[in-house]
Structure formats: structure tokens, C-alpha cells
C-alpha positions in Angstrom: -8.9 61.0 71.8 -8.3 60.1 68.2 -5.1 57.9 67.6 -3.2 57.6 64.3 -3.3 53.5 64.0 -0.6 52.1 61.7 -1.7 50.6 58.4 0.3 47.5 59.4 -2.1 46.8 62.4 -5.3 47.7 60.7 -4.5 45.3 58.0 -4.8 42.5 60.7 -8.2 40.9 61.9 -9.2 39.6 65.0 -8.2 35.6 64.9 -11.8 34.1 64.0 -10.6 31.0 66.5 -10.5 33.7 69.4 -13.4 35.4 68.4 -15.8 32.2 68.3 -13.8 31.4 71.8 -15.1 34.6 73.1 -18.5 34.2 72.0 -18.4 30.6 73.3 -17.7 31.9 76.9 -19.9 34.6 77.1 -22.8 32.1 76.2 -21.6 29.7 78.9 -21.5 32.4 81.3 -24.8 33.4 80.3 -25.9 29.7 81.4 -26.0 28.3 77.9 -24.6 24.7 77.2 -22.1 24.8 74.3 -20.4 22.1 72.8 -17.3 23.4 71.1 -16.4 21.6 67.9 -14.4 24.1 66.9 -11.0 24.7 68.6 -8.2 22.2 67.9 -7.7 21.3 71.3 -8.6 18.6 73.5 -11.0 18.4 76.5 -10.6 15.0 77.8 -6.8 14.2 77.2 -4.1 16.2 79.0 -0.6 16.6 78.8 1.3 12.9 79.8 2.2 12.9 83.4 5.9 12.7 82.7 5.6 15.8 80.8 4.3 17.5 83.7 6.5 16.0 85.9 9.3 17.4 84.1 7.9 20.9 84.4 7.4 20.6 88.3 11.2 19.6 88.3 12.3 22.2 86.4 10.5 24.7 88.8 12.0 22.8 91.7 15.5 22.9 90.3 15.5 26.7 89.8 15.3 26.8 85.9 13.0 29.5 85.9 15.3 32.5 84.6 15.8 34.1 81.1 16.6 31.5 78.5 18.4 31.6 75.4 16.2 33.5 72.7 16.3 30.8 70.2 15.9 28.1 73.0 17.9 26.2 75.7 20.7 24.0 74.1 19.3 20.9 75.4 15.9 21.4 73.7 17.5 22.7 70.6 19.7 19.3 70.2 16.2 17.4 71.2 14.8 18.7 68.2 17.9 18.1 66.0 17.8 14.6 67.1 14.2 14.2 66.4 14.2 15.5 63.2 17.1 12.9 62.6 15.4 10.1 63.7 12.2 10.7 62.7 12.5 12.8 59.2 15.6 11.8 58.5 16.8 15.4 58.1 20.2 16.8 59.6 20.2 20.4 61.2 22.8 21.7 63.6 21.4 23.5 66.6 22.3 26.9 64.9 19.9 26.2 62.2 16.8 25.7 64.9 14.9 28.2 66.8 12.0 27.7 69.6 9.4 30.0 69.7 6.1 30.5 71.6 4.2 28.4 69.2 4.2 27.4 66.0 2.6 30.7 64.9 5.3 32.6 66.1 7.6 30.5 64.0 5.4 31.1 60.7 4.9 35.0 61.9 9.0 35.9 62.3 9.6 33.8 59.0 7.4 35.5 56.9 8.6 39.1 58.5 12.0 37.7 57.2 11.2 36.7 53.9 8.1 39.2 52.8 7.5 42.9 52.2 5.3 45.0 50.3 5.7 44.3 46.4 6.5 40.4 47.1 3.8 37.5 46.7 3.4 34.6 49.1 1.5 31.5 47.8 -0.7 29.6 50.0 -3.1 26.7 49.1 -6.9 26.8 50.4 -8.0 25.6 52.3 -5.5 27.4 54.5 -5.2 28.0 58.2 -6.5 31.1 58.9 -3.7 33.0 60.3 -1.4 32.3 57.3 -3.5 34.9 55.5 -3.4 38.0 58.4 0.2 37.1 58.7 0.9 37.9 55.0 -1.0 40.8 55.0 0.8 42.1 58.2 4.2 41.8 56.2 2.5 44.1 53.3 3.1 41.0 50.7 0.1 40.2 48.5 -1.1 36.5 48.9 -1.7 34.5 46.2 -4.2 31.7 46.9 -4.5 28.4 44.8 -8.1 27.0 45.2 -9.0 23.3 45.7 -12.3 21.4 45.9 -13.9 18.4 48.1 -14.2 17.0 44.4 -10.4 16.9 44.1 -9.8 15.9 47.7 -8.6 19.2 49.0 -5.5 19.1 46.9 -4.4 21.6 44.5 -3.6 21.0 40.8 0.1 21.2 40.5 -0.5 23.0 37.1 -2.4 25.7 38.7 0.7 26.3 41.1 3.0 26.7 38.3 0.6 29.0 36.7 0.3 31.1 39.9 4.2 31.6 40.6 5.8 35.0 38.9 8.8 36.9 39.4 7.6 38.4 42.9 6.5 35.3 44.2 9.0 34.8 47.5 7.3 32.1 49.7 5.2 29.3 49.3 3.6 27.8 52.3 2.7 23.9 52.6 0.7 22.5 55.1 0.3 18.8 55.2 -1.5 17.1 57.1 -3.5 20.3 56.6 -5.8 22.4 58.7 -8.5 22.6 58.2 -9.5 19.6 55.8 -7.3 17.2 57.3 -5.8 15.7 54.2 -2.0 14.8 53.7 -0.3 15.1 50.5 1.2 11.7 49.3 5.0 11.5 48.3 3.8 11.4 44.6 1.8 14.6 45.1 4.8 16.2 47.0 7.2 15.3 44.3 4.9 17.0 41.5 4.6 20.4 44.0 8.9 20.1 44.6 9.9 19.5 40.8 7.7 23.0 40.3 9.5 24.7 42.9 12.8 23.2 41.8 12.3 25.5 38.5 12.6 28.8 41.0 15.6 29.2 43.1 14.6 32.3 44.9 11.4 30.6 46.4 11.4 29.6 50.1 8.8 27.1 51.2 7.5 27.2 54.4 6.2 23.5 55.8 3.9 23.7 58.2 4.1 20.1 60.1 2.4 20.8 63.4 -0.1 17.8 62.5 2.7 15.5 61.5 2.0 12.8 64.2 -1.5 13.0 64.0 -2.0 10.4 60.9 -4.0 7.2 60.3 -1.5 5.9 57.5 0.7 2.8 58.7 3.5 4.4 56.1 6.1 6.3 57.4 5.6 10.0 57.4 7.4 12.3 54.5 7.7 15.7 53.9 8.8 17.7 50.9 12.4 17.5 52.1 12.6 13.6 52.0 10.9 13.7 48.5 13.2 16.5 47.4 16.5 16.8 49.7 17.9 19.5 47.4 15.3 22.3 48.6 16.6 22.0 52.1 18.5 24.8 51.7 15.5 27.4 51.2 13.0 25.4 53.3 11.8 26.1 56.8 10.0 23.3 58.5 7.9 24.5 61.4 6.5 22.0 64.0 5.8 22.1 67.8 4.5 20.1 70.6 1.2 21.3 70.7 -0.5 18.7 68.9 1.1 15.7 69.5 1.5 15.7 73.2 -1.6 17.5 73.9 0.5 20.7 75.0 -1.4 23.5 73.6 -1.3 25.9 76.6 2.6 25.3 76.9 3.1 27.2 73.8 6.4 25.6 72.3 7.0 25.6 68.6 10.1 25.1 66.3 11.3 25.8 63.0 14.4 24.4 61.3 15.8 25.9 58.5 18.9 27.7 56.7 20.9 29.2 59.1 20.8 32.9 57.3 17.0 32.6 58.0 16.7 31.2 61.2 19.4 33.7 62.4 17.0 37.0 61.3 14.4 34.9 62.7 16.4 35.0 66.2 17.0 38.6 65.6 13.0 39.6 65.3 12.4 37.3 68.0 15.2 39.1 70.3 13.1 42.2 70.0 9.8 40.8 70.5 9.0 38.0 73.3 12.6 37.2 73.8 13.0 33.6 74.8 10.1 31.4 75.4 8.9 30.1 78.8 11.8 28.1 80.0 9.4 25.9 82.5 7.5 24.9 79.2 11.0 24.5 77.5 11.8 21.9 79.9 8.5 20.2 79.7 9.0 20.4 75.6 12.3 18.5 76.4 10.7 15.6 78.2 8.1 15.4 75.5 10.5 15.0 72.7 13.2 12.7 74.7 10.7 10.7 76.8 8.4 7.9 76.4 6.4 8.2 73.0 3.5 6.0 74.0 1.3 8.8 74.1 1.2 9.6 70.6 -0.2 6.4 69.2 -2.9 6.1 71.7 -4.0 9.6 71.3 -4.0 9.2 67.4 -6.0 6.2 67.8 -8.4 7.9 70.1 -8.9 10.5 67.5 -9.7 7.9 64.8 -12.4 6.6 66.3 -14.0 9.8 67.2 -13.2 10.7 63.2 -15.1 7.8 62.2 -18.3 8.5 64.6 -18.3 12.0 63.4 -17.7 11.1 59.4 -20.6 8.5 59.4 -22.9 11.1 60.7 -21.8 13.9 58.3 -21.8 11.2 55.7 -25.6 10.6 56.2 -26.7 14.3 56.7 -28.8 15.4 53.7 -27.2 18.7 51.9 -23.4 17.9 53.2 -20.7 16.6 51.2 -17.7 15.3 53.2 -14.3 13.8 52.4 -12.5 11.4 55.2 -9.6 12.7 56.7 -6.3 11.3 56.9 -5.1 12.9 59.9 -5.4 16.0 62.3 -8.6 16.8 64.4 -10.8 18.3 61.8 -13.2 17.3 58.8 -14.3 20.0 56.7 -17.8 18.9 55.3 -19.3 21.2 52.3 -22.7 22.2 53.2 -24.4 24.5 50.6 -27.4 22.2 50.5 -28.2 22.8 54.2 -27.6 26.1 53.5 -29.6 26.3 51.0 -32.5 24.4 52.6 -32.3 26.5 55.6 -32.8 29.7 53.6 -29.5 31.0 55.0 -27.1 32.9 52.7 -23.5 31.3 53.8 -21.7 29.3 56.4 -21.1 32.2 58.7 -24.9 32.4 59.2 -25.1 28.3 59.6 -22.4 28.7 62.4 -24.7 31.2 63.8 -27.9 29.3 63.4 -26.1 26.0 65.0 -24.7 28.1 67.8 -28.3 29.6 68.8 -30.5 26.6 67.6 -28.5 23.6 69.0 -25.5 24.7 71.2 -23.0 23.4 69.1 -20.1 25.6 68.0 -18.2 24.9 64.5 -16.0 27.6 62.6 -17.3 28.6 59.1 -14.9 27.5 56.2 -14.8 31.1 54.5 -12.1 31.9 57.5 -10.1 29.2 55.7 -10.6 30.7 52.3 -13.4 28.0 51.1 -17.3 29.7 51.8 -20.0 26.8 52.2 -17.9 24.6 54.3 -17.6 24.3 57.8 -14.5 23.0 60.1 -15.7 20.6 62.8 -13.4 19.3 65.0 -13.4 15.6 66.9 -11.3 16.3 69.8 -14.1 16.3 72.3 -14.7 12.9 74.0 -16.9 10.4 72.3 -19.9 11.4 74.7 -19.5 14.8 73.9 -19.6 14.2 70.2 -22.7 12.1 70.4 -24.2 14.6 72.0 -23.3 17.2 69.5 -24.4 14.8 66.6 -28.0 14.4 68.2 -28.4 18.0 68.7 -27.7 19.0 65.1 -29.6 15.9 63.9 -32.8 16.6 65.7 -32.8 20.2 64.3 -31.8 19.3 60.6 -34.4 16.3 60.3 -36.9 18.2 59.4 -35.3 19.2 56.2 -35.2 15.5 55.3 -39.3 15.5 55.2 
């Protein structure tokens, strides 16, 4: 039988992350020893015990019913408290929504704000799901380029030139996935000064990696720099990265009541409220002991240095150190050329087949001939991956 599929659904591509994960699973089932260095999920650091205990208590206490669409009141209050204490931002609970991961928050926000004929600006490299979510709305994505030579940060003049009367949204992601770089307060100020000139533009500020930073300086986002933008900025965050809670699927958004209310309406017709047990776990994550964040961040810094030092020594590879997150984003055109390959996608397949190490092609993040390589695995696994890659690419140096 032939079905007529909607144009909207056909604009979407499968998530590159899950496509690669599926391929890894198939190879492992076939007996291959694969080291996954692509997905942003730890393999040896689990959700802290006190958070797990809160979830177990929630089950025993019968907190297993439907929840309000926009989140249980206690969790929304905890998010408001977090934003005030850590970010110096004041939000009322009705300006906050809890969703099934930060990705759903971004999807809901874009569905509220963009439609055919509109333009949504994002900075390359960008998280791959931004592009497809913009396509889903029917709006046109506008990409501002950057390069490794400029630290993967855009030239603000390019942003100013890209804004048109059709621009509705600018997506800002710092610390950035996949590059790991973080915009400084001075850099954010230049961006904010441009946005201030265009009162109809809404900013979506994706801050999911907020706590995974090496800097000792207090974290500042665009609203700390430009408070007047609060009435048209949506803050996106969640518990998945800072608390090793990827599978719990709890993200949240804070923003103007009118937008949050519409995001709630959209969510009410899709997933409704998120998992009740996961919400109580997230409540404990935000209200409970925070020592695990610092411990994990220091662990990731050690792993970052291990991988960075290797990539920095690899002929044909240029790498910029990350300010945080789980990732390095090396430029590998020299390796591609020496191996006689066409592009980063072929290099990813080559490494997977020849070394059993999986990474993500930079082209899915808007920059060809780069790779996203994560350093969330144990030091032992990172060292194994380094040894495998080194043994395969060493002949290039001869």
C-alpha cells in the first residue's frame, strides 16, 4: 500500500546520533569490540545515589500518577530557585516548563515561534537537532559560519549582516556542542548589542552544559550581560549532563509567560506531563547535595587533557581545546587527504571499520572535515581508543 506522507515529516532526517548508535549496536551484536567516542553519555559515571534514592522513594510513596503538563510544582519551584541562586535570574513558576528532555523544550519553543516564511539563525558548529527542528516548523535556517582558526566563535558582524525582517529566532548554545567552546562575557555583549536593535527577535539560549566548564569564573549567560533581553529570551537547561541523568529525560525552559504558556499547550497535545518518577529525581538533583558536579567536571577535565594531547600530536589534525562539555571538535582534512578519502563521513566509517572506534562526522553539525569526539568514557577506554587510532594512522607519518 502506498501512503501519502506529510511534507513536514519528510523534511526530517533520522537523528545522526541514533543512526550511529544503531550501527554500533549491530556491530556489537555481531561480536565486534567497539569503543563509542561519539555519544555524549558517560559509561562509568552513574546518576548519584541520593538522586536514585529519591526516585525509589517516589515509587514507594505512590507518586506514579499523571503530573501537570508543565511539571510538578515543587520541581518548578526548585528550578526557579536554581535560576535565582546560580544565575541571578528571577522567574515565577508560571514562566517555567518541564519537558521530556531539553530537546523537547527546544522543539516546543520553535513550534511556538517559527513558521514558513520565517528565518531562524544558528551558529556553526551547531547541535544537529537544531537544523531538523527548524525544518520541521517550515522556517528557513540561516547558518553563521565559524572556524577552528577563530576558536569556533562567530564574527558578530556576520550576525548583524544575516538578520533580516524575516528573522524570528536566534539560537545560542554556550558552552557549545560540539566544539566545547564557551562565549566570554565580552563576546556575549557584542552579540547582545546586535540583538537589542531588533525587538522582534527571540533568543533561545541552550545552556545544558552550563556546569561542565573548567573556568573558575562564575558562569554568565546572555541575560546576565543584557538583562533587558529577558522579556524575549528562553533559557533551556536540564539535569541530564550535570547529574549524569541522560536517560531520565528531564529538561526545562524558562522564559516569557506568553511563550511558556503556548509551549505548554503544544506539550499538552503531545507528551503531556513528563515521567513523575523522573521529576522527583530531578527535584532531588537540584535541591540535594551538589558535590558530584565538581567531581565529575574535574574527571572530565582530566579526560579532556588526555584526548587533547593525543589529537594535538596527530599529523593532519588541528584541534582547539574545549572550555567545557564532553567534546573536542578537531579539523581533520589533512588526515582525510592522506588516506585518500572524500570527506569526514568516509573517515568516520574508516575509523569504525579499521579501529573499532566510533566518532561523529562534523558535517552533521554544519562543518565538514571535522569530527566530534567525546571524552566521557573512562580513561582506560580513551587510552585504548587512542592506541587503536594511533596504530592505524602512524604509517601516515612515514
